[in-house]
C-alpha positions in Angstrom: -45.2 -95.6 -141.5 -46.3 -92.9 -138.9 -44.3 -90.4 -137.9 -44.9 -89.6 -134.3 -44.2 -86.1 -132.2 -45.5 -84.6 -129.7 -47.1 -81.3 -129.1 -46.0 -79.7 -125.6 -48.3 -77.3 -123.9 -46.8 -75.1 -120.9 -49.6 -73.0 -119.1 -47.2 -71.4 -117.1 -43.9 -69.9 -117.7 -42.9 -70.0 -113.8 -44.1 -73.8 -113.7 -42.1 -76.7 -114.5 -45.4 -78.7 -115.5 -45.4 -79.5 -119.2 -48.7 -81.0 -120.8 -48.0 -83.3 -123.9 -50.1 -85.2 -126.4 -48.5 -87.9 -128.7 -49.5 -87.0 -132.3 -49.1 -88.0 -135.6 -46.7 -85.5 -137.0 -48.0 -85.6 -140.7 -51.4 -85.4 -139.8 -51.0 -82.8 -136.9 -49.4 -80.6 -139.4 -52.2 -80.9 -141.8 -54.7 -80.4 -139.0 -53.2 -77.3 -137.3 -52.9 -75.5 -140.5 -56.7 -75.7 -141.1 -57.9 -79.2 -142.1 -60.5 -79.7 -139.5 -61.8 -82.1 -141.7 -59.2 -84.8 -140.7 -60.8 -87.0 -137.7 -59.1 -86.4 -134.4 -58.2 -90.0 -134.1 -56.1 -89.8 -136.9 -54.0 -86.6 -135.5 -53.3 -87.9 -131.7 -51.7 -91.5 -131.1 -54.1 -92.1 -128.0 -56.3 -89.7 -126.3 -53.7 -89.9 -123.3 -52.4 -86.8 -121.9 -49.1 -86.4 -120.1 -47.3 -84.2 -117.8 -43.9 -84.2 -116.6 -43.3 -82.4 -113.3 -39.8 -81.3 -114.1 -39.6 -79.9 -117.6 -38.0 -81.4 -120.6 -35.7 -83.8 -118.5 -38.7 -85.1 -116.0 -40.5 -88.5 -116.3 -43.8 -88.4 -118.4 -46.6 -89.9 -116.6 -50.4 -89.4 -117.4 -52.2 -86.3 -116.0 -54.7 -87.1 -113.2 -58.2 -86.0 -113.4 -57.4 -83.2 -110.9 -54.4 -81.7 -112.7 -56.4 -81.3 -116.3 -59.7 -80.0 -114.1 -56.9 -77.3 -112.6 -55.3 -76.2 -115.9 -58.1 -76.7 -118.3 -61.2 -76.4 -116.6 -62.3 -79.6 -117.5 -61.1 -83.5 -117.2 -62.9 -84.5 -120.4 -59.7 -85.7 -122.6 -61.2 -84.5 -126.0 -61.9 -81.0 -124.8 -58.4 -80.9 -123.1 -56.5 -82.3 -126.3 -58.0 -79.8 -128.5 -56.5 -77.3 -126.2 -53.3 -78.7 -126.4 -53.1 -79.2 -130.0 -54.2 -75.3 -130.5 -51.9 -73.8 -127.9 -49.1 -76.1 -127.8 -46.0 -76.5 -129.5 -44.7 -79.3 -131.9 -41.8 -81.2 -131.0 -40.0 -84.4 -132.6 -40.3 -87.2 -130.2 -37.2 -89.2 -129.6 -37.0 -93.0 -128.6 -35.3 -91.8 -125.3 -38.8 -90.3 -124.1 -39.7 -92.3 -121.1 -43.5 -93.0 -120.6 -45.0 -93.8 -117.4 -48.6 -93.9 -115.6 -49.0 -91.9 -112.2 -50.1 -95.5 -110.8 -46.6 -96.9 -111.7 -45.1 -94.7 -108.6 -47.9 -96.3 -106.4 -46.9 -99.9 -107.3 -46.6 -102.5 -104.5 -42.7 -102.5 -103.7 -41.4 -104.4 -100.8 -38.4 -102.6 -99.2 -36.7 -103.5 -96.4 -34.4 -101.5 -94.3 -30.9 -103.1 -93.1 -31.7 -102.6 -89.6 -34.8 -105.2 -89.9 -32.5 -107.6 -91.7 -29.7 -107.5 -89.2 -31.4 -109.2 -86.4 -29.9 -107.0 -83.8 -28.8 -103.5 -82.9 -26.9 -101.4 -85.4 -24.2 -100.1 -82.9 -22.3 -97.1 -84.2 -20.9 -98.6 -87.6 
């Protein structure tokens, strides 16, 4: 069974943003120690780059192309992932880690305010 961990890269000590890649821990450790014959597809779980906007406690979402361009100078996933793998820090991933896409926050949610449901004025209560 694969041992999944994450490699975390924080590009600016003042920023709360952390870029993360989910990796196969065993293969990553061999790769980072110099065995570059290991295919990148065996090292990473997927070619998704995640970002948290609130440090270690934040909800992880997929980084946008613009965020990748701003930090890494490219939005090409392979180039970005290589930079994160080389500059980042390996951290054990827990079951409690939460994953999300940036589009989840843009889902079509219908929300009604109490005022629209009451059918009349809301007075001072």
